[in-house]
Structure formats: C-alpha cells, structure tokens
N, C-alpha and C positions, 0 to 999 in steps of 0.2 A: 757594697757600701754597708757598714754596717748601720742600726737604728742610731746607735749613738753618734757616727760621725756625721749622718743627714741632721742631728741639732743642731751641730757646730759650726758647721761650715753653709753659707748664704746660697742663694737661687743661682746668683753669678758663677759661683764657683763650681756648683754641680752641671751649671749648661755647660761651663768649660770642661770638665771632666767628661761629659757628654759626649761633645764635640772629639776630644782627643781620643775617646772608647772607637768612637766613630771612622774617623780616620785611621787609624790602628787596626781596622777591620775587627774591632774585640764587638761584634755584634750583639750579644746578649748584657755585656754589661752598657752597653752604650743603649740599649733600649732599657734597663732599669733605671739607667741615669736619666732619660729625658724623660720617664715617667715620675721620678722623684721630683726634677724643677718641675716639672707642669701640676704635681698635688701642691708645691708651692708659690707658684704662678699658673694657674689656668688659662690666662689670655697671653702667653707668652708664643708668639707664632712663631720665630725660629726652634723654639723646642718642641712646638707640635707639626712643623715640617720635618726637624730631625727627625721626630718620633716616626712619623709616615716612611720616610727613606730607611729607618732601618728596619720596620715592620714589611715594607716592598721586597728588601736586600734577601731577609731572613722569611719570607713568605707563608707570612703569620695567619693564621685563621682567619685573626680580625682587622688584617691590614687594610682593608677598605675602610671599616671605622676610623681607624685611622686618618687615612688619605681624607676623608668628610671633613672632619676636624679641622687638617690643613686646608681643605680648600676653601671650609666659610670663613678664612681670612681675606678671601680674594673675591668676596661677593660680586663688588663691582669692577671684576675685570674677567668677563666671561672667556677672551680669547684664552687668558694664561690659563684659570681654569681649565679650558678645554686641552689646552698642551700640557696641563700638567697629569689630568687623567690618560690622555692616549701617552704617556712616560710608566705611568704606573701599570697601565692595562697590556703594556709589552710586557710585564711579569707577571703581572697576575690573573691574565686571559680572564675566563668568565667570572670570576669573583668581582670584575669592576664592571660587571652590568649596570650593578643599583647604584650606583655613581655616575656613569652615564645616563642611565635614564631618568635618573632626578637631573641631571644636567638640560637633557632637553626639555624636560617639563617647564624648567624655567628660564631656556634659551632656545625655542623649537628652531630659530633660524640657523642654529649650528649646524651647518652640514656636515661637516668634519666628525663630529658626534655620531648624527646617524649612521655616515659610514661605518664608523668603528663598532657600534651597535650589530651591525648586518654582519661584520665580519667576525665578532666575536660571537655570535648566533650560528655562525657558518660552520665553526668550530667543531 
C-alpha cells in the first residue's frame, strides 16, 4: 500500500485488505497492512491478533512483542492466554519464554505454563 492510498481508505478497508493478504498467504503484505490498520486504530483487537499470527508464521524477531499486544486483550481470561501462548510457543520456541514467564507471574497457578516453560528451557 502506498502512503497516498493509506490516506484515502478507511480503517475497515485496511483491515479487510490485511485479512485478505493473510488468507492468501501473502504474509509480508498482511503484516504491513495490519501495521497500517493498527496505526489508525491501536486498540483493534482483531488487528493485534492478526499481526501476531503473521509475526509467528513469519518467525519474526519481534513476534513475541506482537503476541504480548494480542494477549493484553485477554487479561481476564488466563486460560485463553495460556492457549494462545502455547500455540505461539510451538512456532517461536524459546522466544516465547518471556511471554510465559510474564503469564506465570500474573497466574502462578497455571500448571500448563510451568510445564511449557520447563519444556522450552530443556530444548
């Protein structure tokens, strides 16, 4: 997307473009479009989650940061957060440790997260 086109289309249109790129496997373009959408609406849960999915699929260096942003929308659902982290960890490996450690600090009763931390540290 060019700078000019970003100025002339709405957030909803950019989000739709990002989803279409992601569905088509055009992950570089999807990541850029999700970033554009998040600049327009930083509180978009769907775009934060989409950006995290793309970052994981592309094994981006900052994937854990994108995941943390997506996880922040689910503070009241620690079980869902644990599932999301576990899904990301399967692709990110040890790069997911900071996410897991932060989750365990907030939810020390999370046995699954403790086990996943141990598994990742053993790798």
